[in-house]
C-alpha atoms as one frame of an Amber mdcrd trajectory, in Angstrom:
protein
 -38.195  46.746 -31.454 -40.126  43.616 -32.274 -37.989  40.466 -32.319 -38.604
  36.986 -33.613 -39.577  35.622 -30.190 -42.345  38.248 -30.050 -43.473  37.283
 -33.550 -43.735  33.608 -32.613 -45.618  34.328 -29.385 -48.065  36.854 -30.875
 -48.278  35.412 -34.416 -46.828  38.577 -35.949 -45.746  38.724 -39.575 -42.625
  40.325 -41.062 -42.630  43.431 -43.223 -41.813  43.494 -46.915 -38.426  45.119
 -46.306 -37.398  42.332 -43.945 -38.154  39.752 -46.633 -36.382  41.653 -49.428
 -33.247  41.911 -47.270 -32.868  38.138 -47.574 -31.502  38.740 -51.085 -28.056
  40.182 -51.770 -28.243  43.809 -52.966 -25.104  44.612 -54.952 -26.019  48.267
 -55.477 -26.431  48.792 -51.726 -23.096  47.121 -50.984 -21.370  49.323 -53.569
 -23.005  52.435 -52.122 -21.775  51.566 -48.639 -18.274  50.918 -49.944 -18.357
  54.285 -51.699 -19.398  56.049 -48.491 -16.509  54.409 -46.631 -14.026  55.399
 -49.333 -15.212  59.011 -49.247 -14.918  59.068 -45.457 -11.374  57.659 -45.653
 -10.397  60.383 -48.128 -11.377  63.106 -45.671  -9.963  61.541 -42.503  -6.216
  61.174 -42.005  -4.850  58.466 -39.755  -3.493  60.238 -36.712   0.011  59.759
 -35.433   0.094  56.764 -33.113  -3.420  55.689 -34.078  -3.642  51.953 -34.745
  -5.415  50.631 -37.848  -8.371  49.240 -35.932  -9.138  52.566 -34.258  -8.714
  54.455 -37.526 -10.983  52.090 -39.440 -13.634  52.401 -36.741 -13.447  56.204
 -37.020 -13.866  55.979 -40.805 -16.796  53.615 -40.334 -18.478  55.964 -37.854
 -17.973  58.964 -40.144 -19.474  57.130 -43.120 -22.478  56.132 -41.027 -22.950
  59.736 -39.911 -23.387  60.856 -43.526 -25.756  57.953 -44.195 -27.859  58.794
 -41.126 -28.076  62.452 -42.161 -29.229  61.502 -45.661 -31.788  59.118 -44.135
 -33.033  61.837 -41.777 -33.643  64.309 -44.591 -35.270  61.600 -46.694 -37.617
  60.729 -43.822 -38.587  64.372 -43.366 -39.301  64.797 -47.081 -41.375  61.618
 -47.041 -43.306  62.857 -43.998 -43.992  66.184 -45.734 -45.426  64.387 -48.768
 -47.594  62.235 -46.517 -48.848  65.305 -44.640 -49.713  67.019 -47.915 -51.937
  64.146 -49.021 -53.555  64.017 -45.593 -54.346  67.712 -45.843 -52.036  68.540
 -42.943 -49.371  71.198 -42.472 -45.683  70.444 -42.981 -42.434  72.495 -42.795
 -42.213  75.168 -45.505 -38.660  74.117 -46.349 -40.163  71.112 -48.160 -42.667
  73.057 -50.277 -40.649  72.571 -53.471 -40.213  68.835 -52.852 -43.933  68.333
 -52.306 -44.955  70.542 -55.237 -42.711  68.578 -57.609 -44.205  65.253 -56.478
 -47.763  66.560 -56.686 -47.234  67.831 -60.229 -45.858  64.461 -61.345 -48.756
  62.532 -59.833 -51.301  64.871 -61.418 -49.638  64.574 -64.822 -49.188  60.798
 -64.805 -52.004  59.502 -62.603 -54.844  62.000 -63.061 -56.048  65.184 -61.448
 -58.799  63.434 -59.482 -56.786  60.657 -57.797 -57.986  59.971 -54.242 -54.550
  59.362 -52.785 -54.302  57.386 -49.547 -50.828  57.881 -48.005 -49.119  55.294
 -45.808 -51.940  52.776 -46.126 -51.279  49.674 -44.030 -51.875  46.432 -45.950
 -51.423  42.719 -45.209 -51.230  39.494 -47.184 -52.677  36.081 -46.254 -49.287
  34.694 -47.275 -47.918  36.084 -44.016 -46.428  39.558 -44.451 -47.457  43.187
 -44.171 -46.299  46.615 -45.297 -47.366  50.197 -45.897 -48.215  51.568 -49.319
 -46.580  54.988 -49.721 -49.448  56.351 -51.804 -52.287  54.447 -53.458 -55.344
  55.446 -55.472 -57.477  52.398 -56.182 -59.982  54.521 -58.087 -57.342  55.721
 -60.527 -55.474  52.410 -60.463 -52.064  53.572 -59.195 -49.586  52.549 -56.504
 -46.611  54.864 -56.007 -43.483  54.483 -53.888 -41.322  57.508 -53.024 -37.530
  57.213 -52.930 -35.273  59.982 -51.643 -31.913  60.504 -53.317 -29.364  63.221
 -54.085 -29.048  64.713 -57.539 -30.165  67.240 -60.112 -33.215  66.883 -62.329
 -31.026  65.538 -65.123 -29.513  62.939 -62.804 -32.915  61.865 -61.496 -34.273
  61.507 -65.038 -31.433  59.078 -65.763 -31.870  56.973 -62.603 -32.795  53.326
 -62.893 -34.850  51.185 -60.559 -33.666  47.962 -58.956 -35.028  44.556 -58.014
 -35.652  45.673 -54.431 -37.903  48.474 -55.721 -39.746  46.098 -58.029 -40.283
  43.490 -55.323 -41.519  46.107 -52.875 -44.077  47.404 -55.350 -45.118  43.918
 -56.473 -45.575  42.592 -52.940 -47.522  45.679 -51.885 -49.710  45.584 -54.988
 -50.525  41.926 -54.333 -52.063  42.970 -51.001 -54.356  45.543 -52.634 -55.192
  44.952 -56.291 -53.114  42.987 -58.808 -54.277  45.313 -61.600 -52.736  48.475
 -60.168 -50.111  50.276 -62.217 -46.949  50.940 -60.198 -44.260  53.583 -60.203
 -41.214  54.787 -58.309 -41.015  58.552 -57.772 -37.483  59.801 -57.168 -37.358
  62.906 -54.965 -34.099  64.837 -54.677 -33.006  65.646 -51.141 -30.407  68.247
 -52.099 -32.093  69.870 -55.131 -35.581  70.932 -54.005 -38.041  70.711 -56.871
 -36.226  67.916 -58.712 -38.299  64.729 -59.005 -38.795  61.981 -61.572 -41.574
  59.477 -62.284 -40.606  55.940 -63.334 -43.378  53.438 -64.104 -42.466  49.755
 -63.687 -43.675  47.388 -66.417 -46.282  44.816 -65.450 -44.189  41.851 -66.604
 -41.373  43.044 -64.321 -43.786  43.212 -61.394 -45.095  39.700 -62.075 -41.558
  38.309 -62.185 -40.543  40.117 -59.012 -43.622  38.984 -57.118 -42.533  35.423
 -57.812 -39.026  36.298 -56.583 -40.468  37.884 -53.448 -42.592  34.844 -52.692
 -39.534  32.605 -52.833 -37.700  34.936 -50.430 -40.748  34.879 -48.153 -40.689
  31.084 -48.149 -36.958  31.137 -47.401 -37.457  33.527 -44.449 -40.310  31.434
 -43.048 -38.369  28.168 -43.348 -35.149  29.710 -41.993 -36.928  31.070 -38.922
 -39.459  28.248 -38.639 -42.212  30.830 -38.376 -45.250  30.745 -40.643 -47.571
  33.622 -39.656 -51.306  33.103 -40.117 -50.820  29.656 -41.690 -53.823  28.305
 -39.794 -55.958  31.002 -41.366
């Protein structure tokens, strides 16, 4: 894994996610607390087990569920990417992919020339990958895995981290792109929801992201590509 000493030596830049993590994410903290509470409800403290050992066991159990959810989310994401590359993917994700494809056709046009996982960089000193972008049709889309029914996905809201990710990625490609989050259910195949993010929200969050980028650069005393 690349570390800061490598970045300084090779003039490497951080990714968008690294920069966004500089800001406190209340919804993520609450989710982690919820996972720990659920784990504690299912695990009894054993006779003679001290609190420290018990709490570590609860922590490990909560992380196991989080890792499993992340694994499924990664596989769904990979299936969507393979679909737009014209490659095969596991049949178990057919419904997930079909739901996403229908949404993109309905909202973004039948003829969109989607480029999945497009690597992009900014002269400000960061890089990222665009989940799916069609410059011709003017759309940038980011896929987010979650659990829930169609009704629950339709009611989901987006957060600052989503907005900053889209805004920072868009700024690397074309500031006129329309942006959306597509929620894809991990546990209800075929459930997916399309949520466009307003342009004024993206403009505000790009400014927020740039301040976090400046904070990260000053904190680490590393300013990638400044000379350029």
